[in-house]
RODO-552646 format. One record per residue (C-alpha): residue in one letter; y, x, z. Coordinates in steps of 0.2 Angstrom, whole numbers, padded with zeros to 4 digits, always signed. Example, Ala and Ser with C-alpha at 12.3 -4.5 7.8 and 13.67 -1.06 7.14 Angstrom:
# RODO-552646
A-0022+0062+0039 S-0005+0068+0036 
//
This chain:
# RODO-552646
M-0442+0255+0308 K-0427+0260+0320 T-0415+0261+0307 F-0419+0243+0302 L-0419+0236+0318 T-0401+0243+0320 T-0396+0235+0305 L-0404+0218+0309 F-0395+0218+0326 I-0378+0219+0317 T-0377+0203+0308 A-0358+0204+0307 A-0352+0189+0296 L-0344+0194+0279 T-0333+0179+0277 S-0324+0182+0260 L-0324+0192+0244 S-0306+0190+0237 P-0300+0196+0220 A-0297+0212+0228 Q-0315+0213+0235 T-0308+0214+0253 I-0322+0209+0266 T-0316+0202+0281 V-0325+0201+0298 T-0318+0193+0314 S-0324+0191+0331 D-0327+0172+0328 N-0340+0176+0315 Y-0351+0185+0329 L-0348+0172+0343 N-0350+0157+0331 S-0368+0163+0326 I-0375+0161+0344 G-0389+0148+0342 T-0395+0155+0326 T-0413+0161+0323 I-0419+0171+0308 T-0434+0178+0303 H-0437+0193+0293 I-0453+0201+0286 S-0453+0221+0284 G-0466+0234+0280 E-0472+0246+0268 V-0472+0241+0249 D-0490+0239+0239 T-0486+0253+0227 V-0501+0246+0216 Q-0494+0229+0214 T-0476+0234+0217 P-0474+0250+0207 T-0456+0253+0213 V-0441+0245+0223 D-0425+0246+0213 A-0410+0246+0223 G-0399+0246+0209 S-0383+0256+0205 P-0366+0255+0214 G-0353+0242+0206 E-0347+0225+0204 N-0356+0208+0200 K-0373+0216+0201 T-0390+0206+0202 W-0405+0212+0213 D-0421+0203+0211 F-0434+0205+0227 R-0444+0189+0225 N-0459+0199+0219 I-0460+0212+0232 V-0478+0213+0238 F-0481+0221+0255 S-0495+0232+0260 D-0510+0228+0272 T-0499+0228+0289 T-0482+0220+0290 F-0469+0216+0303 L-0463+0199+0307 L-0446+0200+0316 T-0438+0185+0323 Q-0419+0187+0329 Q-0411+0175+0341 N-0392+0177+0343 L-0389+0172+0361 A-0376+0170+0374 P-0379+0185+0387 Q-0382+0172+0401 Q-0397+0167+0392 T-0406+0184+0394 A-0414+0193+0408 Y-0402+0208+0409 A-0385+0201+0407 D-0380+0208+0425 S-0383+0226+0418 F-0370+0223+0404 P-0356+0213+0412 D-0344+0216+0398 A-0356+0209+0385 N-0350+0192+0376 Y-0364+0192+0363 T-0383+0197+0363 S-0396+0199+0349 H-0414+0196+0354 I-0427+0203+0342 T-0446+0198+0345 G-0457+0209+0333 K-0477+0206+0329 A-0487+0218+0317 I-0499+0207+0307 T-0512+0208+0294 P-0510+0198+0278 S-0522+0184+0285 D-0510+0183+0300 T-0525+0184+0311 I-0525+0201+0319 E-0511+0206+0329 V-0508+0224+0330 L-0492+0227+0340 T-0479+0217+0349 F-0462+0221+0356 N-0446+0213+0360 S-0429+0220+0362 T-0411+0212+0368 S-0396+0221+0362 Y-0380+0218+0371 Y-0362+0218+0362 K-0345+0218+0368 V-0336+0209+0352 T-0317+0211+0351 P-0304+0207+0338 S-0306+0224+0331 S-0325+0228+0332 A-0342+0224+0339 I-0347+0238+0352 L-0365+0240+0357 L-0367+0242+0375 G-0385+0244+0376 Q-0402+0235+0374 H-0418+0231+0384 L-0434+0236+0375 N-0451+0229+0380 T-0466+0237+0371 F-0484+0239+0373 F-0479+0255+0382 G-0468+0246+0394 D-0450+0242+0398 T-0435+0253+0394 L-0416+0249+0398 E-0405+0259+0388 H-0387+0261+0389 A-0378+0266+0373 H-0362+0278+0372 D-0349+0280+0359 T-0355+0266+0348 T-0344+0255+0337 F-0349+0244+0323 L-0340+0236+0309 P-0321+0237+0311 I-0312+0220+0305 S-0311+0222+0287 H-0316+0233+0272 T-0312+0235+0255 F-0325+0238+0241 G-0327+0257+0240 E-0322+0260+0258 T-0332+0272+0269 W-0333+0273+0288 T-0344+0281+0301 T-0353+0274+0316 I-0361+0284+0330 E-0374+0279+0341 K-0379+0288+0358 D-0395+0281+0368 T-0401+0288+0384 V-0417+0284+0390 W-0421+0285+0408 G-0439+0284+0414 S-0451+0288+0430 L-0460+0305+0428 F-0470+0312+0441 G-0462+0301+0455 S-0445+0304+0449 T-0432+0296+0439 M-0425+0307+0425 I-0418+0306+0407 T-0434+0307+0395 S-0426+0306+0379 I-0408+0306+0370 T-0406+0300+0352 N-0390+0303+0342 D-0388+0293+0326 S-0373+0295+0315 T-0372+0285+0301 V-0359+0286+0285 N-0357+0269+0279 T-0351+0263+0261 I-0348+0246+0254 D-0354+0253+0236 A-0358+0235+0227 Y-0358+0217+0227 G-0366+0202+0217 T-0381+0191+0219 I-0398+0194+0228 K-0413+0184+0223 L-0426+0181+0237 P-0441+0169+0239 L-0429+0158+0250 G-0416+0157+0237 D-0401+0166+0229 F-0387+0172+0239 E-0370+0180+0235 C-0369+0197+0244 V-0362+0214+0246 R-0372+0230+0247 V-0370+0243+0261 K-0376+0261+0258 N-0381+0269+0274 N-0383+0289+0276 V-0392+0290+0292 T-0393+0307+0303 S-0404+0305+0318 T-0408+0317+0330 D-0420+0314+0344 Y-0423+0324+0360 E-0440+0320+0369 I-0444+0329+0386 F-0461+0334+0379 S-0459+0337+0360 G-0442+0345+0360 T-0428+0340+0346 Q-0430+0334+0329 T-0417+0329+0315 V-0422+0317+0301 T-0411+0310+0288 N-0413+0294+0278 I-0404+0284+0265 E-0404+0265+0268 Y-0397+0250+0258 S-0394+0234+0267 W-0389+0218+0258 K-0377+0205+0268 S-0372+0188+0264 K-0354+0182+0266 E-0360+0171+0280 G-0366+0186+0289 L-0385+0186+0287 L-0395+0203+0283 L-0403+0197+0267 A-0414+0213+0263 S-0415+0231+0268 V-0424+0246+0260 T-0425+0263+0268 S-0431+0279+0260 Q-0444+0293+0265 D-0437+0304+0279 N-0425+0318+0272 E-0424+0309+0255 T-0409+0316+0244 N-0409+0305+0229 P-0399+0290+0231 D-0409+0282+0217 F-0425+0283+0226 T-0439+0271+0222 N-0453+0274+0234 P-0446+0268+0250 S-0454+0270+0267 S-0451+0252+0271 F-0443+0236+0264 S-0437+0220+0273 R-0431+0203+0267 L-0425+0187+0274 E-0440+0174+0277 S-0431+0159+0287 I-0416+0152+0294 N-0413+0138+0307 G-0398+0135+0320 S-0408+0132+0335 T-0414+0145+0349 V-0420+0144+0366 A-0417+0156+0381 I-0427+0170+0384 K-0438+0169+0399 D-0430+0178+0414 K-0440+0194+0419 K-0435+0189+0438 N-0447+0174+0437 Q-0462+0187+0436 P-0473+0181+0451 H-0469+0189+0467 G-0482+0201+0472 F-0488+0206+0454 K-0488+0224+0456 L-0495+0241+0448 T-0492+0256+0457 Q-0491+0274+0451 N-0508+0282+0450 Y-0512+0296+0463 P-0513+0310+0462 N-0502+0312+0446 P-0504+0324+0437 F-0523+0323+0440 N-0538+0332+0434 P-0551+0324+0431 T-0550+0308+0442 T-0536+0298+0449 K-0534+0281+0458 I-0525+0266+0452 S-0519+0252+0463 F-0513+0235+0458 T-0509+0218+0468 I-0510+0201+0461 P-0502+0185+0469 K-0516+0173+0464 Q-0532+0171+0458 S-0532+0177+0439 H-0541+0185+0425 V-0537+0203+0427 V-0538+0216+0413 L-0533+0235+0416 T-0535+0245+0402 V-0531+0264+0398 Y-0523+0270+0382 N-0519+0286+0374 S-0501+0292+0368 L-0506+0284+0351 G-0509+0267+0358 Q-0528+0267+0356 K-0538+0260+0369 I-0550+0272+0378 A-0556+0263+0394 T-0557+0247+0401 L-0557+0248+0420 V-0556+0229+0425 N-0559+0214+0415 G-0563+0199+0426 V-0557+0185+0437 K-0550+0192+0453 Q-0545+0184+0469 S-0527+0186+0476 G-0524+0203+0485 S-0524+0222+0482 Y-0536+0233+0473 E-0540+0250+0469 V-0550+0258+0455 T-0555+0276+0450 F-0551+0283+0433 D-0563+0297+0427 A-0555+0307+0413 S-0568+0320+0412 N-0572+0319+0394 L-0554+0318+0389 S-0541+0331+0384 S-0525+0335+0393 G-0509+0324+0389 I-0501+0308+0393 Y-0510+0292+0395 L-0504+0275+0399 Y-0513+0261+0409 R-0510+0243+0407 L-0512+0228+0419 K-0513+0211+0412 T-0515+0194+0420 G-0511+0179+0409 Q-0493+0181+0402 N-0488+0196+0415 I-0490+0213+0409 L-0486+0230+0418 T-0488+0247+0410 R-0486+0265+0418 K-0488+0283+0411 M-0500+0296+0420 L-0503+0315+0416 L-0520+0324+0414 L-0519+0342+0416 K-0534+0353+0414 
//
């Protein structure tokens, strides 16, 4: 999923395919896309109804038909808004940014009635005449807010010729609060070798598009404070239109070595396009006095106290989840008057590990971590 999101963030326009198959990208292609909203559907392929996903072979004047791909039970609906930085909440953290891409994701069942997971992320770019540089991103998930600053990251030089290869490198450092102190909680290094290896026509339920295919060989090394270092490789193919839209993307299973794989870990395709967008609500508008404090003691065994404050009468839900996102306890679920509250969480029946507690009132959500040590 991370590889696909990174590809979705980079919707660089491919303005022309000349007789020499030269692909030209300009800074105007990025900046003129501000105000555009696109939607993708992504997920695992139903191997019963869709035996294979054929990415095809490299070359010229190819045709790819992805109209009949069937997804498995749970899919991700991803909506991207291309925004001016001043429309977003964290523009002050990235003063050099002149282009942002806001992704909202929702995991749903085929009936579109059960929401499994939601998240939103805003990526900030500095677009220059020669490249588009990712400065960082703000990520909001079920587990809380993260603000990441990227380093040594450059995407898409101005032009490429069919068959050309280039490398992109992304290093993300995540800072978080742990045991009352601010520290680095994870470091991610992604190195991708990109090759423009094919062009032609792609067929989607939305219509047919002229496109190029980019082969991405991705090596991702993740360091997590509790789990150590892990390196994974993937092969990804992405199809992009001459107007700059990511049309489809297919990702291999982890550590796949066969470039002709047909059993992908995920597949995505474009579902809709429109030219309107709305500004993202500024996090600064969160009600003054809405607070969720760090539990005390922390680490704890087996009980700890959780305090929160609400600025007005609200329906309050305070829940506890394990590190897999499974709800294990509901501590508060009811209407509360404005004021401060304290509740006790008893983990006598739980095993040691990291747990999360989440406070929700209306549209306002805060999440924190706690550590149980037995």
